[in-house]
C-alpha positions in Angstrom: 45.9 3.6 1.9 42.7 5.3 0.5 40.2 2.8 -1.0 39.3 3.1 -4.7 35.8 4.2 -5.8 35.2 0.6 -7.0 36.2 -0.9 -3.8 34.2 1.6 -1.8 31.2 0.7 -3.9 31.6 -3.0 -3.3 31.9 -2.5 0.4 28.9 -0.3 0.5 26.8 -3.0 -1.2 28.1 -5.6 1.2 27.2 -3.6 4.2 23.8 -2.7 2.9 23.1 -6.3 2.1 23.9 -7.2 5.7 21.5 -4.5 6.9 18.9 -5.8 4.5 19.2 -9.2 6.2 18.7 -7.5 9.6 15.7 -5.7 8.2 14.3 -9.1 7.1 14.7 -10.3 10.7 12.7 -7.4 11.9 10.2 -8.2 9.1 9.6 -11.7 10.5 9.1 -10.3 14.0 6.7 -7.7 12.7 4.7 -10.3 10.7 4.5 -12.6 13.7 3.4 -9.7 16.0 0.4 -9.1 13.7 -0.6 -12.7 13.2 0.5 -15.2 15.8 2.3 -13.5 18.7 0.7 -14.0 22.2 -0.5 -10.9 23.8 1.9 -11.3 26.7 4.9 -11.0 24.4 4.1 -7.3 23.4 6.7 -5.8 25.7 9.7 -8.0 24.8 8.7 -7.8 21.1 8.9 -4.0 21.3 12.4 -4.3 22.8 13.5 -6.8 20.1 12.3 -4.5 17.3 13.9 -1.4 19.0 17.2 -3.3 19.3 17.2 -4.3 15.6 16.2 -0.8 14.5 19.0 0.8 16.6 21.6 -1.6 15.2 20.6 -1.0 11.6 20.4 2.8 12.1 23.8 2.9 13.9 25.7 1.0 11.3 24.1 2.7 8.3 24.7 6.2 9.7 28.3 5.6 10.8 31.0 8.0 9.6 32.6 5.1 7.7 29.4 4.7 5.6 29.6 8.4 4.8 33.2 8.1 3.7 32.5 5.1 1.5 29.6 6.9 -0.2 31.7 10.0 -0.8 34.5 7.9 -2.3 32.3 5.8 -4.4 30.6 8.9 -5.9 34.0 9.7 -7.5 33.9 6.5 -9.6 33.8 6.5 -13.4 30.5 4.6 -13.2 28.8 7.8 -12.0 29.3 9.5 -15.3 26.3 7.6 -16.8 23.5 8.9 -14.6 21.1 6.2 -15.9 23.4 3.3 -15.1 22.5 0.7 -12.5 25.4 1.7 -10.3 24.7 5.4 -10.5 21.0 4.7 -9.5 22.2 2.6 -6.6 24.5 5.3 -5.4 21.8 8.0 -5.9 19.4 6.1 -3.6 22.0 5.1 -1.0 23.1 8.8 -0.8 19.4 9.8 -0.4 18.8 7.3 2.4 22.0 8.2 4.2 21.4 11.9 4.1 18.0 11.4 5.6 19.1 8.8 8.2 22.0 10.7 9.6 19.6 13.4 10.6 17.8 11.0 13.0 19.3 10.3 16.4 19.6 6.6 17.3 17.6 7.3 20.4 14.7 8.6 18.3 14.8 5.6 15.9 14.8 3.1 18.9 12.0 5.0 20.6 9.8 5.1 17.5 10.3 1.3 17.1 9.5 0.7 20.8 6.5 3.0 21.0 4.9 2.0 17.7 5.2 -1.7 18.6 3.4 -1.1 21.8 0.9 1.2 20.2 -0.2 -1.4 17.7 -1.2 -3.7 20.5 -3.1 -1.0 22.3 -4.8 0.0 19.0 -5.9 -3.6 18.4 -7.5 -3.8 21.8 -9.1 -0.3 21.5 -10.5 -1.2 18.1 -12.0 -4.3 19.5 -13.6 -2.3 22.4 -14.5 0.6 20.0 -12.8 2.9 22.5 -10.7 5.8 21.0 -9.9 7.1 24.5 -8.0 3.9 25.3 -5.8 4.5 22.3 -5.4 8.3 22.7 -2.4 8.4 25.1 -0.3 6.1 22.9 -1.4 7.9 19.7 -0.2 11.2 21.2 3.2 9.6 21.9 3.5 8.5 18.3 2.4 11.9 17.0 5.0 13.6 19.2 7.8 11.3 17.9 6.7 11.8 14.3 6.9 15.6 14.9 10.4 15.1 16.2 11.2 13.0 13.1 9.9 15.7 10.7 11.9 18.4 12.5 15.0 16.2 12.3 14.6 15.6 8.6 13.9 19.3 7.9 11.5 20.6 5.3 11.0 23.7 3.1 7.3 24.3 3.6 5.6 22.2 6.3 6.4 19.3 8.6 4.0 16.9 6.8 6.2 17.2 3.7 9.0 15.5 5.5 6.8 12.5 6.5 5.2 12.1 3.0 8.7 11.9 1.5 9.4 8.7 3.4 6.6 6.9 1.4 6.4 8.9 -1.9 9.8 10.3 -2.5 9.9 13.9 -3.9 6.1 14.4 -3.3 4.9 17.3 -1.2 1.6 18.5 0.4 1.4 21.0 -2.5 2.0 18.5 -5.3 -0.4 15.9 -3.9 -3.1 18.5 -3.2 -2.9 19.6 -6.8 -3.4 16.1 -8.1 -6.2 15.4 -5.6 -8.0 18.7 -6.6 -8.2 17.5 -10.2 -9.4 14.1 -9.2 -12.0 15.5 -6.8 -13.4 17.8 -9.5 -14.1 14.9 -11.8 -15.0 12.3 -9.2 -17.6 14.0 -7.1 -20.0 14.5 -10.1 -19.7 10.8 -10.9 -20.5 9.8 -7.3 -23.5 12.1 -7.3 -24.7 10.8 -10.7 -24.5 7.2 -9.4 -26.3 8.1 -6.2 -29.2 9.6 -8.3 -29.5 6.4 -10.5 -32.4 4.2 -9.8 -30.4 1.1 -10.6 -29.2 -0.9 -7.6 -27.7 -4.4 -7.4 -29.1 -7.1 -5.2 -26.5 -7.2 -2.4 -27.9 -10.3 -0.8 -26.0 -12.1 -3.6 -22.7 -11.4 -1.9 -24.0 -11.0 1.7 -25.0 -14.6 2.3 -23.5 -17.8 3.7 -19.8 -18.2 2.7 -18.0 -20.7 4.9 -14.5 -19.5 5.8 -12.8 -22.7 4.8 -14.2 -22.4 1.3 -13.4 -18.7 1.1 -9.7 -19.5 1.9 -9.6 -22.3 -0.7 -11.2 -20.2 -3.4 -9.1 -17.1 -2.5 -5.8 -19.0 -2.6 -6.7 -20.5 -6.0 -7.4 -17.1 -7.5 -4.2 -15.7 -6.0 -2.1 -18.5 -7.4 -3.8 -18.1 -10.8 -2.9 -14.4 -11.2 0.7 -15.2 -10.3 1.4 -15.2 -6.5 3.9 -18.0 -5.8 2.9 -19.9 -2.6 6.2 -21.7 -2.6 7.7 -18.3 -1.6 4.8 -17.1 0.4 1.8 -17.9 2.5 -1.7 -16.6 3.4 -2.7 -16.0 7.1 -5.4 -14.2 9.1 -4.9 -10.9 10.8 -7.0 -7.9 12.1 -5.8 -5.6 9.3 -4.7 -7.2 6.1 -1.2 -6.6 4.8 1.6 -7.9 2.7 5.0 -8.5 4.2 7.9 -8.5 1.7 10.4 -10.0 4.1 13.1 -11.0 1.6 13.4 -12.8 -1.8 11.7 -16.1 -1.4 9.6 -15.0 1.6 6.7 -12.7 0.8 3.6 -13.2 3.0 0.0 -12.0 2.7 -2.8 -11.9 5.2 -6.6 -11.3 5.1 -9.6 -11.4 7.4 -12.8 -13.4 6.7 -16.4 -12.5 7.1 -18.6 -15.7 6.8 -21.5 -13.4 5.7 -19.7 -11.4 3.0 -18.0 -12.8 -0.1 -16.0 -9.8 -1.2 -14.4 -8.7 2.1 -11.8 -11.5 2.1 -11.7 -12.3 -1.6 -10.8 -8.8 -2.8 -8.5 -8.3 0.2 -6.6 -11.4 -1.0 -6.5 -10.1 -4.6 -5.2 -6.8 -3.3 -2.5 -8.2 -1.1 -1.5 -10.6 -3.9 -0.9 -7.7 -6.1 1.5 -6.3 -3.6 3.1 -9.7 -3.2 3.5 -10.2 -7.0 5.4 -7.0 -7.1 7.7 -8.0 -4.2 8.3 -11.4 -5.8 9.0 -9.8 -9.2 11.8 -7.6 -7.8 15.2 -9.0 -9.0 16.4 -11.4 -6.2 20.0 -11.1 -7.4 19.9 -7.3 -6.5 19.0 -8.0 -2.9 20.7 -5.6 -0.6 20.6 -2.8 -3.1 17.8 -0.3 -4.0 17.3 -2.1 -7.3 15.6 -4.9 -5.3 13.2 -2.5 -3.7 9.9 -0.9 -4.7 10.0 2.6 -6.3 7.5 4.1 -3.9 4.4 3.1 -2.0 2.2 4.8 -4.6 3.7 2.5 -7.3 3.4 -0.4 -4.9 -0.3 0.4 -4.4 -0.8 0.6 -8.2 0.1 -3.1 -8.4 -2.4 -4.1 -5.7 -5.2 -2.0 -6.9 -4.7 -3.1 -10.5 -5.1 -6.8 -9.6 -7.9 -6.2 -7.1 -10.0 -3.9 -9.2 -9.0 -3.4 -12.8 -8.5 -7.2 -13.1 -10.4 -8.7 -10.2 -13.6 -6.9 -10.6 -13.7 -7.1 -14.4 -16.1 -9.0 -16.6 -13.3 -10.9 -18.2 -11.9 -12.1 -14.9 -15.3 -13.5 -13.7 -16.0 -15.0 -17.1 -13.4 -17.5 -16.0 -13.9 -17.5 -12.3 -17.7 -17.3 -11.8 -18.4 -20.9 -12.8 -15.8 -21.9 -10.3 -17.3 -19.7 -7.6 -20.7 -21.2 -8.3 -19.2 -24.7 -7.9 -17.6 -23.7 -4.6 -20.4 -21.7 -2.9 -24.0 -22.9 -2.9 -25.2 -19.3 -2.4 -24.2 -18.5 -6.0 -26.1 -21.4 -7.6 -28.9 -20.0 -9.8 -27.5 -16.4 -9.6 -27.1 -14.9 -13.1 -23.7 -13.7 -14.0 -24.8 -10.1 -14.7 -26.4 -9.9 -11.2 -23.3 -11.2 -9.5 -21.1 -8.8 -11.5 -23.3 -5.8 -10.6 -23.2 -6.9 -6.9 -19.4 -7.0 -6.7 -19.2 -3.6 -8.4 -21.8 -1.9 -6.1 -21.1 1.8 -5.5 -22.3 2.9 -2.1 -20.9 5.1 0.6 -19.4 2.9 3.4 -17.4 3.3 6.6 -14.5 0.9 6.1 -11.8 2.0 3.7 -10.5 -1.4 2.8 -14.0 -2.5 1.8 -14.9 0.6 -0.2 -15.9 0.5 -3.9 -13.7 1.8 -6.7 -15.6 5.0 -7.1 -15.9 6.2 -3.5 -12.5 4.8 -2.3 -10.5 7.9 -3.0 -12.9 10.0 -0.8 -11.7 7.9 2.1 -8.2 8.8 1.3 -8.9 12.5 0.9 -10.4 12.5 4.5 -7.3 10.9 6.0 -4.9 13.1 4.0 -6.6 16.3 5.1 -6.8 15.2 8.8 -3.1 14.3 8.8 -2.1 17.4 7.0 -4.0 19.6 9.5 -2.7 17.6 12.5 0.9 18.2 11.6 0.2 21.8 10.7 -1.0 22.3 14.2 -4.6 23.1 13.1 -6.2 20.2 15.1 -5.4 18.1 18.1 -5.4 14.4 18.6 -8.4 14.6 21.0 -10.5 16.0 18.2 -9.9 13.2 15.7 -13.1 11.1 16.3 -15.3 14.2 15.9 -13.5 15.5 12.9 -13.4 12.1 11.3 -17.2 11.7 11.7 -17.8 15.2 10.4 -15.8 14.6 7.2 -17.5 11.3 6.6 -20.8 13.2 6.8 -19.6 15.9 4.4 -17.9 13.6 1.9 -20.0 10.4 2.0 -23.2 11.4 3.7 -22.8 8.8 6.5 -21.6 9.0 10.1 -19.8 6.1 11.9 -21.7 4.5 14.7 -18.5 3.9 16.8 -14.8 4.4 16.8 -14.0 1.0 15.4 -15.8 1.8 12.1 -14.5 5.4 12.4 -11.0 6.6 13.2 -9.8 3.4 14.8 -10.3 1.3 11.6 -6.7 1.6 10.2 -3.5 0.3 11.8 -1.4 3.1 10.2 -1.4 5.7 12.9 -0.5 3.2 15.6 2.4 2.1 13.4 3.5 5.7 12.9 2.8 5.6 9.2 1.8 9.3 8.9 2.1 10.4 5.3 1.3 6.9 4.0 -2.4 7.3 3.1 -2.0 9.6 0.1 -0.1 6.8 -1.7 -3.3 4.8 -1.9 -5.0 7.4 -4.1 -1.8 8.0 -6.1 -1.7 4.2 -6.5 -5.2 4.2 -8.1 -4.0 6.9 -10.6 -0.8 5.0 -11.4 -2.7 1.7 -11.8 -5.2 3.1 -14.3 -2.5 4.8 -16.4 -0.3 1.7 -16.5 -3.3 -0.6 -17.2 -4.5 1.6 -20.1 -1.1 1.3 -21.6 -0.9 -2.4 -21.1 -4.3 -2.9 -22.9 -3.1 -0.6 -25.7 0.0 -2.8 -26.2 -1.9 -6.1 -25.6 -5.4 -5.7 -27.1 -6.3 -9.3 -26.3 -5.8 -9.1 -22.6 -9.5 -9.5 -21.8 -9.7 -12.6 -23.9 -6.7 -14.0 -22.1 -8.4 -13.2 -18.7 -11.6 -14.8 -19.7 -9.6 -18.0 -20.5 -7.9 -17.9 -17.1 -4.5 -16.7 -18.5 -3.1 -13.8 -16.5 0.6 -14.3 -17.5 0.8 -11.6 -20.2 -0.1 -8.9 -17.7 2.1 -10.2 -15.0 5.0 -10.5 -17.4 4.4 -6.9 -18.8 4.4 -5.6 -15.2 7.6 -7.5 -14.4 9.3 -6.2 -17.5 8.2 -2.6 -17.2 8.1 -2.0 -13.5 9.2 -4.8 -11.2 12.6 -5.5 -12.8 13.9 -2.0 -12.3 13.5 -1.7 -8.6 14.3 2.0 -7.7 16.4 2.6 -10.8 13.8 5.2 -11.8 11.6 7.5 -9.7 7.8 7.2 -9.8 7.6 10.3 -12.0 10.2 8.9 -14.4 8.7 5.5 -14.5 5.2 6.8 -15.5 6.7 8.9 -18.3 8.9 6.0 -19.4 6.1 3.5 -19.6 3.2 5.7 -20.8 4.9 8.7 -22.4 2.9 11.1 -20.3 3.1 12.5 -16.7 0.7 11.2 -14.1 -2.9 12.2 -14.8 -6.4 11.6 -13.3 -7.8 11.2 -16.8 -7.2 7.4 -17.4 -8.8 6.5 -14.1 -11.8 8.7 -14.7 -12.3 7.4 -18.2 -12.2 3.9 -16.9 -14.7 4.6 -14.1 -17.1 6.6 -16.3 -17.2 3.8 -18.9 -17.6 0.9 -16.4 -20.0 2.4 -14.0 -21.8 4.4 -16.7 -22.8 1.1 -18.1 -23.8 -0.5 -14.8 -25.8 2.5 -13.5 -27.3 3.7 -16.9 -25.5 7.0 -16.9 
């Protein structure tokens, strides 16, 4: 007897929930691989992750799933396109149509090779040796080319990869946004470079014991809303947030005993991601309504808490006295001098440590390299030289070695091509959302100065977190701000803040 649309829908959600549990198992293994796993376990871990990926892919792409989706799409609940069930079906259909195009063998091979590649990358980065990483990198690139061809695309292969992270975005649409951003950003970078004002960086490049950094970072993270009863903070080579499942959202950082901001703002950044993950409705687990809209929207949450909040005067009005009580290096340092130091604008090599103004130039470099790589304009062997040339052109500096050059990010070893653009999009989303939040809550700065960050967290939870994937990124921006995504809110913020600091 044919199943009804309602029964098909219920079975779909049940199966997808089971697959979400399997994904959470892979998430734990992935987190362990990057934090605590012994080096000798790399081979078996790659097999474990490949097995799970294959199981998930095989079950999700089965003919039975296709039949259930087709049946459920005939339900009366689909008549209201804005309803929760219609949104769930829209996203499951989208996932299914993409996933069935990928052979199980390719999915397993991607999981196996990227698991091994991350270990090789970590060793190559430590030894500052790109040549050590190159063979595995070429394997990953080849597999991602196969993935792009399997998905299909209208214009170029890179479009297919971008779509995995920022749905409906393309090389063309991103390039248009970046062109407007670049046109406004480059003059500001040049104006700051010409300013004679410079902060005293010895203030934040001093003696900061790691144990005190951890204690202070955790206190700030908890204050802005990260729930440590459902999460934890660990150490890794490349900081990340792992949203394993409701009740289990973990963050990591890396400490530099001679630099205050490296770990602190990393913790703030990952806490922003984690607050988003913890804000997704747990009761919707297993459906797209318990998942983030896009990586650009996800990045908007991390960059908002890291920079728009974490580097603001209001935030440090509350936290600087606590920092002075924690770190002897800050005793006797005036607030304005500290504030200028943590907002220093200076070209640097490491993306995750870049300031607010130059950060997007790091992203433009990566976006252009990936775009040309998948367009066949450049080869993997050329990456170190091209990377260094672009850093010279964009930022006026040249990396001394591969570790502070093209080996600094984990993304390529993990197969995350198409991911980097979402960081710059995240900055744009963050500024537009934050401007709207301050418009609706004019006393936000007063609340921050008093150590109260709950209004902003609740506003984000209500307007963004609670919907999951019910709306696309484009719809969400228009729904919240009444306008399409624009570079103008971010540039207005940057010009105001850094104009004051640098006397522009």
